[in-house]
C-alpha positions as CSV (number, residue, x, y, z in Angstrom):
1,X,-0.1,-0.1,0.0
2,X,1.7,3.2,-1.1
3,X,1.0,6.4,-3.1
4,X,3.6,8.5,-4.8
5,X,4.2,12.2,-3.6
6,X,2.4,13.2,-6.8
7,X,-0.5,11.0,-6.1
8,X,-0.7,12.4,-2.5
9,X,-0.6,15.9,-3.8
10,X,-3.4,15.2,-6.4
11,X,-5.5,13.6,-3.4
12,X,-5.2,16.9,-1.4
13,X,-6.1,19.2,-4.5
14,X,-9.1,16.9,-5.3
15,X,-10.2,17.2,-1.7
16,X,-10.1,20.8,-1.8
17,X,-12.1,20.7,-4.9
18,X,-14.8,18.7,-3.5
19,X,-15.8,21.6,-1.1
20,X,-15.2,24.4,-3.6
21,X,-16.6,22.9,-6.6
22,X,-19.1,20.5,-5.3
23,X,-22.8,21.2,-4.9
24,X,-24.1,20.8,-1.2
25,X,-27.7,21.0,-0.5
26,X,-27.6,18.4,2.5
27,X,-24.7,17.0,4.8
28,X,-24.8,13.5,3.3
29,X,-21.6,14.0,1.2
30,X,-19.6,15.3,4.4
31,X,-20.7,12.0,6.1
32,X,-19.8,9.8,3.1
33,X,-16.4,11.3,2.9
34,X,-15.9,11.1,6.6
35,X,-17.1,7.7,6.5
36,X,-14.8,6.4,3.8
37,X,-11.6,7.9,5.7
38,X,-12.7,6.1,9.0
39,X,-13.3,2.9,7.1
40,X,-10.1,2.9,5.6
41,X,-8.1,3.3,8.8
42,X,-10.2,0.9,10.7
43,X,-8.7,-2.0,8.8
44,X,-5.5,-3.8,9.5
45,X,-3.2,-3.9,6.8
46,X,-2.0,-7.3,8.3
47,X,-5.4,-8.9,7.9
48,X,-6.6,-7.6,4.7
49,X,-5.0,-8.0,1.1
50,X,-5.0,-4.8,-0.9
51,X,-7.7,-5.5,-3.2
52,X,-10.0,-6.2,-0.2
53,X,-8.7,-3.2,1.8
54,X,-9.7,-1.1,-1.1
55,X,-13.3,-2.6,-1.2
56,X,-15.8,-0.9,0.8
57,X,-19.3,-2.5,0.9
58,X,-22.5,-0.4,0.8
59,X,-23.5,-2.1,4.2
60,X,-20.2,-1.0,5.6
61,X,-20.9,2.7,4.5
62,X,-24.5,2.5,5.7
63,X,-23.4,1.4,9.1
64,X,-20.8,4.1,9.2
65,X,-23.6,6.7,8.3
66,X,-25.6,5.5,11.2
67,X,-22.8,5.8,13.7
68,X,-21.9,9.4,12.4
69,X,-25.5,10.4,12.6
70,X,-26.3,8.8,15.8
71,X,-25.5,11.8,18.0
72,X,-27.4,14.1,15.7
73,X,-30.5,12.2,16.4
74,X,-30.9,14.0,19.9
75,X,-33.0,17.3,20.0
76,X,-30.9,20.5,20.2
77,X,-31.5,24.0,21.1
78,X,-28.9,26.8,22.3
79,X,-31.8,29.4,22.5
80,X,-35.0,29.6,24.2
81,X,-36.8,27.7,21.5
82,X,-38.1,24.0,22.4
83,X,-35.2,21.6,21.5
84,X,-35.9,19.7,18.4
85,X,-33.9,17.7,15.8
86,X,-31.4,20.0,13.7
87,X,-32.2,19.8,9.9
88,X,-29.4,18.1,7.8
89,X,-30.6,19.5,4.4
90,X,-32.3,22.5,2.8
91,X,-35.4,20.3,2.3
92,X,-37.4,18.2,4.4
93,X,-35.9,16.3,7.6
94,X,-33.8,13.3,6.9
95,X,-35.9,10.2,7.4
96,X,-32.8,8.5,8.8
97,X,-32.7,11.0,11.7
98,X,-36.2,10.7,12.3
99,X,-36.0,7.0,12.6
100,X,-32.8,7.2,14.8
101,X,-34.8,9.6,17.1
102,X,-37.6,7.2,17.3
103,X,-35.5,4.3,18.3
104,X,-33.8,6.4,21.0
105,X,-37.2,7.2,22.5
106,X,-37.7,3.4,22.6
107,X,-34.6,3.0,24.8
108,X,-31.9,2.2,22.5
109,X,-28.8,3.8,23.9
110,X,-25.8,3.2,21.6
111,X,-25.0,2.1,18.2
112,X,-23.9,-1.3,19.4
113,X,-27.3,-1.7,21.1
114,X,-29.0,-0.8,18.0
115,X,-27.2,-3.3,15.9
116,X,-28.8,-6.0,18.0
117,X,-32.3,-4.5,17.7
118,X,-35.0,-5.9,15.4
119,X,-35.0,-2.6,13.5
120,X,-31.3,-2.8,12.4
121,X,-31.8,-4.7,9.2
122,X,-34.7,-2.5,7.9
123,X,-32.8,0.6,9.0
124,X,-29.7,-0.5,7.1
125,X,-31.5,-1.3,3.9
126,X,-33.1,2.3,4.0
127,X,-29.6,3.9,4.5
128,X,-28.2,1.9,1.9
129,X,-30.8,3.3,-0.5
130,X,-30.1,6.8,0.5
131,X,-26.5,6.2,-0.3
132,X,-27.4,4.8,-3.8
133,X,-29.8,7.5,-4.7
134,X,-27.5,10.4,-3.8
135,X,-24.2,11.1,-2.1
136,X,-22.3,7.9,-3.5
137,X,-22.5,9.1,-6.9
138,X,-22.9,12.9,-6.5
139,X,-19.9,13.3,-4.3
140,X,-17.5,13.2,-7.2
141,X,-19.6,15.7,-9.3
142,X,-17.3,18.8,-9.5
143,X,-18.6,21.9,-11.4
144,X,-21.3,19.7,-13.0
145,X,-19.0,17.1,-14.3
146,X,-18.2,13.6,-13.1
147,X,-14.6,13.1,-11.9
148,X,-14.0,9.9,-10.2
149,X,-10.7,10.5,-8.3
150,X,-11.6,8.6,-5.3
151,X,-13.5,5.4,-6.7
152,X,-15.1,4.5,-10.0
153,X,-18.9,4.9,-10.4
154,X,-20.2,1.2,-10.8
155,X,-24.0,1.3,-10.8
156,X,-25.6,-1.6,-9.5
157,X,-22.7,-2.7,-7.4
158,X,-22.8,-3.5,-3.8
159,X,-19.5,-1.9,-3.0
160,X,-17.0,0.7,-4.0
161,X,-13.5,0.1,-4.8
162,X,-10.9,2.8,-4.1
163,X,-8.6,3.8,-6.9
164,X,-4.8,3.1,-6.5
165,X,-3.1,5.4,-4.1
166,X,-6.3,6.5,-2.4
167,X,-6.3,4.2,0.5
168,X,-2.7,5.3,1.3
169,X,-3.7,9.0,1.1
170,X,-6.5,8.4,3.5
171,X,-4.3,6.8,5.9
172,X,-1.8,9.6,5.6
173,X,-4.4,12.4,5.5
174,X,-7.1,11.1,7.8
175,X,-7.1,14.1,10.2
176,X,-7.4,16.5,7.2
177,X,-10.3,14.5,5.6
178,X,-12.0,14.4,8.9
179,X,-11.5,18.1,9.8
180,X,-12.5,19.5,6.5
181,X,-15.7,17.1,6.4
182,X,-16.5,18.2,9.9
183,X,-16.0,21.8,9.0
184,X,-18.3,22.0,6.2
185,X,-20.8,19.7,7.8
186,X,-20.9,22.2,10.8
187,X,-21.3,25.1,8.3
188,X,-24.2,23.5,6.3
189,X,-26.1,23.1,9.4
190,X,-25.6,26.6,10.4
191,X,-26.6,27.8,7.0
192,X,-30.0,25.9,6.9
193,X,-32.6,28.6,7.5
194,X,-34.8,26.2,9.9
195,X,-31.9,25.5,12.1
196,X,-31.0,29.2,13.0
197,X,-33.7,29.7,15.7
198,X,-32.1,27.0,17.6
199,X,-28.5,27.5,17.1
200,X,-28.1,31.1,18.2
201,X,-24.3,32.0,18.1
202,X,-23.5,28.3,17.6
203,X,-21.1,28.1,20.6
204,X,-21.3,24.4,21.6
205,X,-22.8,23.2,18.3
206,X,-19.6,21.4,17.2
207,X,-19.3,19.6,20.4
208,X,-23.0,18.5,20.4
209,X,-22.5,17.3,16.8
210,X,-19.1,15.7,17.2
211,X,-18.1,15.5,20.8
212,X,-18.2,12.7,23.4
213,X,-21.1,11.9,25.4
214,X,-20.0,13.0,28.9
215,X,-23.0,11.0,30.5
216,X,-21.8,7.9,28.9
217,X,-18.3,8.5,30.0
218,X,-19.2,8.7,33.4
219,X,-20.5,5.1,33.6
220,X,-17.4,3.9,31.4
221,X,-15.2,5.5,34.3
222,X,-17.0,3.3,36.8
223,X,-16.5,0.2,34.6
224,X,-12.8,1.2,34.4
225,X,-12.2,1.8,38.0
226,X,-13.3,-1.7,38.7
227,X,-11.1,-3.2,35.9
228,X,-8.0,-1.0,36.9
229,X,-8.4,-1.8,40.7
230,X,-8.9,2.0,41.3
231,X,-5.3,2.9,39.8
232,X,-4.4,5.2,37.1
233,X,-3.7,3.3,33.9
234,X,-0.5,5.6,33.2
235,X,1.2,5.9,36.7
236,X,-0.5,3.1,38.5
237,X,-0.9,5.0,41.5
238,X,-4.5,5.0,43.4
239,X,-7.1,7.4,41.9
240,X,-8.8,9.6,44.6
241,X,-12.0,11.0,43.3
242,X,-13.6,10.1,40.0
243,X,-10.6,10.1,37.8
244,X,-10.7,11.0,34.0
245,X,-11.8,8.8,31.2
246,X,-9.1,9.0,28.5
247,X,-9.0,8.3,24.8
248,X,-6.1,6.1,24.6
249,X,-5.7,6.9,20.9
250,X,-6.2,10.4,21.3
251,X,-9.6,12.1,20.1
252,X,-7.8,14.4,17.8
253,X,-6.5,11.3,15.8
254,X,-9.6,9.3,15.9
255,X,-12.8,11.4,17.1
256,X,-15.0,8.5,17.4
257,X,-15.7,6.8,20.9
258,X,-14.9,3.1,20.8
259,X,-15.1,1.3,24.2
260,X,-12.0,-0.6,24.0
261,X,-9.9,2.7,23.4
262,X,-10.9,4.0,26.9
263,X,-8.7,4.1,30.0
264,X,-9.1,5.7,33.2
265,X,-6.3,8.1,34.4
266,X,-5.4,10.8,37.0
267,X,-6.5,14.3,35.9
268,X,-2.8,15.3,35.8
269,X,-1.8,12.5,33.8
270,X,-4.5,13.0,31.2
271,X,-3.9,16.7,30.9
272,X,-0.1,16.0,30.5
273,X,-0.8,13.4,27.7
274,X,-3.3,15.6,25.9
275,X,-3.1,14.6,22.2
276,X,0.1,12.7,22.4
277,X,0.5,9.1,21.6
278,X,1.6,7.1,24.7
279,X,4.8,5.3,24.7
280,X,5.1,1.7,23.7
281,X,5.1,0.4,27.1
282,X,1.6,1.9,27.7
283,X,0.5,0.8,24.2
284,X,1.4,-2.8,25.2
285,X,-0.4,-2.6,28.6
286,X,-3.5,-1.2,26.7
287,X,-3.6,-4.0,24.4
288,X,-3.1,-6.7,27.1
289,X,-5.7,-5.1,29.5
290,X,-8.5,-3.8,27.1
291,X,-8.1,-6.4,24.2
292,X,-6.6,-9.7,25.4
293,X,-7.6,-10.0,29.2
294,X,-10.8,-7.9,29.3
295,X,-11.8,-7.5,25.9
296,X,-15.0,-9.5,26.3
297,X,-15.7,-8.1,29.6
298,X,-15.6,-4.5,28.1
299,X,-17.8,-5.5,25.2
300,X,-20.5,-6.8,27.7
301,X,-20.4,-3.8,30.0
302,X,-19.9,-0.9,27.5
303,X,-22.1,-2.0,24.5
304,X,-25.2,-0.3,25.9
305,X,-23.3,3.0,26.3
306,X,-20.7,3.4,23.3
307,X,-19.8,1.4,20.2
308,X,-17.5,-1.6,21.0
309,X,-15.2,-3.4,18.7
310,X,-12.0,-4.8,19.9
311,X,-10.7,-5.6,16.3
312,X,-11.5,-2.1,15.1
313,X,-9.8,-0.6,18.2
314,X,-6.7,-2.7,17.6
315,X,-6.6,-1.5,13.8
316,X,-6.9,2.0,14.9
317,X,-3.8,1.7,17.4
318,X,-1.8,0.1,14.7
319,X,-2.6,2.8,12.2
320,X,-1.9,5.7,14.8
321,X,1.5,4.4,15.6
322,X,2.4,3.9,12.1
323,X,1.4,7.4,11.5
324,X,3.4,8.5,14.2
325,X,6.5,6.6,12.8
326,X,6.0,8.6,9.3
327,X,5.7,12.0,11.4
328,X,8.7,11.4,13.5
329,X,6.5,12.0,16.5
330,X,7.3,12.1,20.0
331,X,5.6,9.7,22.4
332,X,4.3,10.4,25.8
333,X,5.7,8.3,28.7
334,X,4.6,10.3,31.9
335,X,4.4,13.9,33.1
336,X,7.3,15.9,31.1
337,X,8.7,12.6,29.9
338,X,8.7,11.7,26.2
339,X,10.4,9.2,24.0
340,X,11.1,9.1,20.3
341,X,9.0,6.6,18.1
342,X,11.1,3.9,16.4
343,X,10.2,1.2,14.0
344,X,10.2,-1.6,16.5
345,X,7.7,0.1,18.7
346,X,5.2,0.5,16.3
347,X,3.7,-2.9,16.0
348,X,2.1,-4.7,18.8
349,X,4.6,-7.4,19.9
350,X,4.1,-10.9,18.6
351,X,3.9,-12.5,22.0
352,X,0.5,-10.7,22.2
353,X,-0.9,-12.0,19.0
């Protein structure tokens, strides 16, 4: 898996063109681009051959759509207006959001719980139709002309296949793709006339749309406290008070809540680590604790609260450390302690596999 410097520059240029030359009347294109980038890095290069890694099924995309829009199915108001669902298009309210809101009212609390619900298969089929009828083919229409730089348009197929060099570029520039997608997504919602009485000055809207659920993280912290014996994941000292739930792979690198990616830490350790990746010894401890030893336990306890997928979490961790190696990043070992990333430290040791 590789892309030449020229291919990478062409990818960035095309990405910019999507948002300057594309026609946006709804947020679906932003979600599609965001989703394709996420799916690309959620796959382990060790368990997928190149052809398989470049192929993304419509069911995978539909599932990712549900995950991305799940938080948006809550009512919102930052003004005196009664809270209601924010519109995601200049036309009528998206059917998918209405359905997700209804399922929330029935007591479904997470996407993982939704996937076990009787309504999951019909919902997935509905979202798949939304993709086929719109964003899947319209994303790559720029200035009124079809320019298939990301993937060829194959009408009637149940998948897309990324063009050569695109998978690598999505791995390399995931942060940029997600940042631009969310920035334009947020702006589209702000620009929709029906949303403006609810949004007000829009302070807090980005966190509502794309932030962590603090209520869910409170319960996650209780589970992790029991699992870690009341000690900080990083310094192993006792936690007095509630501690803080930390995204082991930082939120800035992968801004989606995954249950197996959480650890409990002292507030001081968490603040010091910030957006750094942790040193290899912490990565190995995370893998042993959250995947090998307690993976099934975390799946059972956290599934009602957040998305859980041990394999996906492992793939994200592998991707993040490979990115750190390319970037010559420094890794956080402890408060005011850092180490350089090295090639042997990138992969999870074979003794764990």
